NUNU-675505 format. One record per residue (C-alpha): x negated, y negated, z. Coordinates in steps of 0.2 Angstrom, whole numbers, padded with zeros to 4 digits, always signed. Layout:
<torbas>
XYZ/...
</torbas>
This chain:
<torbas>
+0000+0000+0000/-0014-0012+0004/-0022-0008-0013/-0006-0012-0022/-0005-0029-0013/-0023-0033-0016/-0021-0030-0035/-0007-0043-0035/-0018-0056-0026/-0034-0057-0036/-0042-0073-0038/-0036-0081-0054/-0053-0088-0060/-0062-0071-0057/-0049-0061-0068/-0048-0074-0082/-0067-0075-0083/-0069-0056-0084/-0056-0056-0098/-0065-0070-0107/-0082-0061-0105/-0074-0044-0111/-0067-0053-0127/-0083-0062-0131/-0093-0046-0130/-0081-0036-0140/-0077-0024-0127/-0059-0020-0132/-0055-0006-0119/-0061-0017-0105/-0051-0032-0111/-0035-0021-0111/-0038-0015-0094/-0042-0032-0087/-0026-0039-0097/-0015-0025-0088/-0022-0031-0071/-0019-0049-0076/-0001-0045-0080/+0002-0038-0062/-0003-0054-0054/+0010-0064-0046/+0003-0080-0053/+0002-0074-0071/+0010-0084-0084/+0009-0078-0103/-0001-0089-0114/-0001-0089-0133/-0020-0092-0133/-0023-0076-0123/-0012-0065-0134/-0020-0072-0150/-0038-0069-0144/-0034-0052-0138/-0025-0047-0154/-0040-0055-0164/-0052-0044-0154/-0042-0028-0157/-0042-0032-0176/-0060-0034-0177/-0063-0018-0167/-0052-0009-0179/-0038-0006-0166/-0023-0011-0177/-0011+0000-0167/-0016-0008-0150/-0014-0025-0158/+0003-0022-0163/+0008-0015-0146/+0001-0031-0138/+0012-0041-0150/+0028-0031-0146/+0023-0033-0127/+0023-0052-0130/+0041-0051-0137/+0047-0040-0122/+0041-0053-0110/+0052-0065-0119/+0038-0075-0125/+0039-0082-0143/+0024-0079-0153/+0015-0095-0159/+0007-0098-0176/-0010-0093-0169/-0003-0077-0162/+0005-0072-0179/-0011-0077-0188/-0021-0066-0177/-0010-0051-0180/-0011-0054-0198/-0029-0055-0197/-0030-0039-0186/-0020-0029-0200/-0032-0036-0213/-0047-0030-0203/-0040-0012-0202/-0035-0012-0221/-0016-0014-0218/-0014-0028-0231/+0005-0025-0234/+0008-0026-0215/-0002-0042-0215/+0008-0050-0229/+0024-0044-0220/+0018-0054-0204/+0016-0070-0215/+0033-0067-0223/+0040-0066-0205/+0031-0083-0201/+0040-0091-0215/+0057-0088-0207/+0051-0096-0190/+0052-0115-0192/+0038-0118-0179/+0026-0105-0185/+0025-0108-0204/+0009-0102-0211/-0004-0115-0211/-0022-0117-0219/-0030-0105-0207/-0016-0092-0210/-0019-0092-0229/-0038-0092-0226/-0036-0076-0215/-0025-0067-0228/-0038-0072-0242/-0052-0066-0232/-0043-0049-0230/-0040-0048-0248/-0058-0052-0252/-0064-0039-0239/-0053-0025-0246/-0057-0030-0264/-0039-0035-0268/-0044-0049-0279/-0027-0048-0288/-0018-0055-0273/-0029-0071-0272/-0021-0081-0286/-0004-0078-0279/-0010-0085-0262/-0018-0100-0269/-0003-0104-0280/+0008-0102-0264/-0003-0114-0255/-0001-0127-0268/+0018-0125-0269/+0021-0127-0250/+0008-0141-0249/-0005-0132-0239/-0023-0138-0245/-0037-0126-0247/-0054-0131-0240/-0072-0126-0245/-0072-0112-0232/-0058-0104-0241/-0066-0106-0258/-0083-0100-0251/-0075-0084-0245/-0068-0080-0262/-0084-0085-0271/-0094-0074-0259/-0082-0060-0261/-0083-0060-0280/-0102-0060-0279/-0104-0046-0267/-0092-0035-0277/-0103-0039-0292/-0089-0048-0302/-0100-0061-0308/-0089-0068-0322/-0074-0070-0311/-0085-0078-0298/-0092-0090-0310/-0075-0094-0318/-0068-0097-0301/-0082-0109-0296/-0081-0119-0312/-0062-0121-0310/-0066-0127-0292/-0078-0140-0299/-0068-0145-0314/-0052-0148-0303/-0062-0157-0290/-0053-0147-0277/-0068-0145-0265/-0086-0151-0265/-0098-0136-0265/-0110-0135-0250/-0125-0125-0245/-0115-0109-0242/-0108-0110-0259/-0125-0112-0267/-0133-0098-0257/-0118-0086-0261/-0120-0089-0280/-0139-0088-0280/-0138-0072-0270/-0125-0064-0282/-0135-0067-0298/-0152-0064-0290/-0146-0047-0283/-0140-0041-0300/-0156-0047-0309/-0148-0062-0318/-0163-0073-0315/-0159-0085-0329/-0141-0088-0322/-0148-0089-0304/-0161-0103-0310/-0147-0112-0320/-0136-0113-0305/-0150-0118-0293/-0153-0133-0305/-0134-0137-0306/-0132-0137-0287/-0146-0149-0285/-0139-0161-0298/-0123-0160-0287/-0133-0165-0272/-0134-0149-0263/-0152-0146-0256/-0159-0129-0252/-0163-0123-0235/-0175-0109-0230/-0161-0096-0233/-0160-0102-0251/-0178-0100-0254/-0179-0083-0246/-0165-0078-0258/-0176-0084-0273/-0191-0075-0266/-0182-0058-0264/-0173-0060-0281/-0190-0063-0290/-0199-0049-0281/-0185-0037-0284/-0186-0039-0302/-0205-0041-0304/-0206-0060-0306/-0221-0060-0295/-0228-0077-0301/-0212-0086-0298/-0210-0078-0281/-0227-0085-0275/-0223-0102-0283/-0207-0102-0271/-0218-0098-0256/-0230-0113-0261/-0215-0124-0263/-0210-0120-0246/-0227-0125-0239/-0228-0140-0249/-0210-0146-0244/-0213-0142-0225/-0201-0127-0225/-0206-0115-0212/-0207-0097-0219/-0198-0084-0208/-0201-0065-0206/-0188-0063-0220/-0199-0073-0232/-0214-0062-0229/-0205-0046-0227/-0198-0049-0245/-0215-0052-0252/-0223-0037-0242/-0209-0025-0248/-0211-0031-0266/-0230-0028-0267/-0229-0012-0257/-0215-0005-0268/-0225-0008-0284/-0241+0000-0276/-0250-0017-0275/-0258-0012-0258/-0271-0026-0257/-0259-0040-0260/-0247-0032-0248/-0260-0032-0235/-0265-0049-0239/-0248-0056-0236/-0246-0046-0220/-0262-0053-0213/-0256-0071-0218/-0240-0068-0210/-0249-0065-0193/-0261-0079-0196/-0246-0091-0198/-0239-0085-0181/-0224-0076-0188/-0221-0059-0179/-0219-0044-0189/-0203-0034-0185/-0198-0017-0187/-0193-0020-0206/-0211-0026-0209/-0218-0010-0202/-0206+0000-0212/-0211-0008-0228/-0230-0004-0224/-0226+0014-0219/-0216+0017-0235/-0229+0009-0246/-0244+0018-0238/-0234+0035-0239/-0230+0032-0258/-0249+0028-0261/-0254+0044-0251/-0263+0033-0237/-0258+0043-0222/-0273+0036-0211/-0266+0019-0214/-0249+0024-0207/-0258+0030-0191/-0265+0012-0190/-0248+0004-0192/-0242+0015-0177/-0256+0009-0166/-0252-0009-0171/-0234-0007-0165/-0240+0000-0149/-0251-0015-0145/-0237-0027-0149/-0220-0032-0142/-0211-0027-0157/-0195-0017-0154/-0195-0002-0164/-0179+0006-0171/-0172+0022-0178/-0175+0016-0196/-0194+0014-0192/-0196+0031-0185/-0186+0038-0200/-0199+0030-0211/-0213+0038-0201/-0206+0055-0200/-0202+0055-0218/-0220+0050-0223/-0228+0063-0213/-0215+0076-0217/-0217+0073-0236/-0236+0075-0234/-0234+0092-0225/-0241+0085-0208/-0227+0095-0198/-0236+0093-0181/-0238+0074-0183/-0220+0073-0189/-0215+0082-0173/-0226+0070-0162/-0217+0056-0170/-0200+0063-0167/-0205+0065-0148/-0212+0047-0148/-0195+0041-0155/-0186+0049-0141/-0199+0042-0128/-0195+0025-0135/-0176+0027-0132/-0172+0027-0151/-0158+0039-0155/-0161+0050-0170/-0147+0049-0183/-0141+0060-0197/-0156+0054-0208/-0168+0059-0195/-0162+0076-0194/-0159+0079-0213/-0177+0073-0216/-0184+0085-0204/-0173+0100-0209/-0178+0097-0227/-0197+0098-0222/-0194+0114-0211/-0185+0122-0225/-0199+0118-0238/-0211+0125-0225/-0201+0141-0222/-0199+0137-0203/-0181+0144-0202/-0179+0143-0183/-0184+0125-0182/-0172+0121-0196/-0158+0131-0188/-0161+0122-0171/-0160+0105-0179/-0144+0109-0189/-0136+0113-0172/-0141+0096-0166/-0135+0088-0182/-0118+0095-0179/-0118+0088-0161/-0122+0071-0168/-0109+0072-0181/-0096+0077-0169/-0100+0062-0158/-0098+0050-0172/-0081+0057-0176/-0075+0055-0158/
</torbas>
């Protein structure tokens, strides 16, 4: 009885702060538990913002069913959903792929005078269409926005441009961008430029990437470090090494500070094409400039040395990581295990597997599949069988 009373007399600030923290950190189960506790308090009064944030969290975490339950709970408490609650639920459905349900929510909003869809609602629906590659629905939403007098902004347009680009629909992206510019609906910004340059660069459309870079500059959009990193990665990916290094020089000349991403792209480029000396030069330069190599840097080195058959260099890389404060991850150990496994160095491969666990890096399916392939090729049947059992356990945990 005492416990029941205490549950109803918790300090409001403590409960609300705990709920805020759970939502901010994406801990949906904890958030639901705290919310249930909150509703039991005598001082509790429903707030639309609380429901909206909770529903949005559940959507981002792929919990569409729970988001719908919270929405119905809100109704059962006699609380009328506000525009932000409706929008959060539509977004939640969009996050879990229930686009039809998201559109139904928007249709319901149109019947409630105080909760008509606004600019943010339409942007949420457009983002869902982009994420689910339902580009056929986007013109309909834009036309509807114009009809009801809701103005679209650059965030909406950037979402569409970015979506077309990531889906590889470059002609559609370019057409949409040109229409935006010709109709002067929105002024492009840095995000617009970076999305367009990445999209063309990623597909090897270097001429188009360079043309749009020039056009954006004429429109007054100046590059940032991310823009220049996109250029470096694109040039490197498609073997335009001279242009790649020119961009690096431009960064230094214009006082842009190169990042780990900058050097990782260059190191990966030279390593992938077997230009080991140049790769090592830029790795040394990276450290001289005071930029800390990260796990991705070391992955590139290991993969490159493995491809070149320079196993002793890989051992040197591992020693470097042990003498630094770099946080090693599962992909790094997968690279090392693959390198020694391919070379037939089974004992060293097993040592790396043990080191991986000592460093608290959890093996994944790639780890196990790589080692099983090595054991199979060496005729080590029992070792392969043991790992296959562990693979099943990992797979079952992923399905839980």
